[in-house]
C-alpha positions in Angstrom: 34.1 -3.7 17.3 35.4 -3.5 13.8 33.7 -1.0 11.5 32.9 -3.0 8.4 31.5 -1.5 5.2 28.2 -3.1 4.2 28.3 -4.9 0.9 25.7 -3.4 -1.4 23.8 -6.0 -3.4 22.4 -3.3 -5.8 23.7 -3.1 -9.3 22.3 0.3 -10.2 20.5 3.0 -8.3 18.9 6.3 -9.2 18.5 8.9 -6.4 15.5 11.3 -6.6 14.9 14.5 -4.6 11.7 16.0 -3.2 12.7 19.6 -4.1 16.3 20.8 -4.0 19.0 18.6 -2.4 19.1 19.7 1.3 22.8 19.3 2.1 24.0 18.2 4.7 20.9 16.3 5.9 19.6 14.9 2.5 16.3 14.2 4.3 14.4 14.7 1.0 16.5 12.1 -0.9 14.9 8.8 -2.0 15.6 5.9 -4.3 13.7 6.5 -7.5 14.6 3.2 -9.1 17.2 0.4 -8.5 18.0 -3.1 -9.5 19.6 -6.0 -7.6 23.0 -7.2 -8.5 21.4 -10.0 -10.6 19.7 -7.4 -12.8 16.2 -7.8 -11.4 14.3 -4.5 -10.8 13.5 -3.8 -7.2 9.9 -3.4 -6.3 8.6 -0.3 -4.6 8.3 -2.4 -1.3 11.9 -3.6 -1.7 13.1 -0.1 -2.2 11.2 1.2 0.8 12.5 -1.6 3.0 16.1 -1.1 1.8 15.9 2.6 2.5 14.6 2.0 6.0 17.3 -0.7 6.7 20.2 1.3 5.2 19.8 5.0 6.0 23.6 5.6 6.3 24.2 4.1 2.9 21.3 6.1 1.4 22.9 9.2 2.8 26.3 8.3 1.2 24.7 7.5 -2.1 22.8 10.8 -2.0 26.0 12.7 -1.3 27.8 10.9 -4.1 25.1 11.7 -6.6 25.8 15.4 -6.1 29.6 15.3 -6.7 
């Protein structure tokens, strides 16, 4: 099975934290706000669904937001 990187259809994303960043788990990271690649703001439900469907990508984005 080929390991392919998922294409992210999000134009901008802001990561928030419940407390201090908890490296290396980042369990308290969440998407504070985001917009789709067409510039449309994501709704709270869309953000929640995206987080649930893409936990690995959320982890990567959380890490990147700290470096």
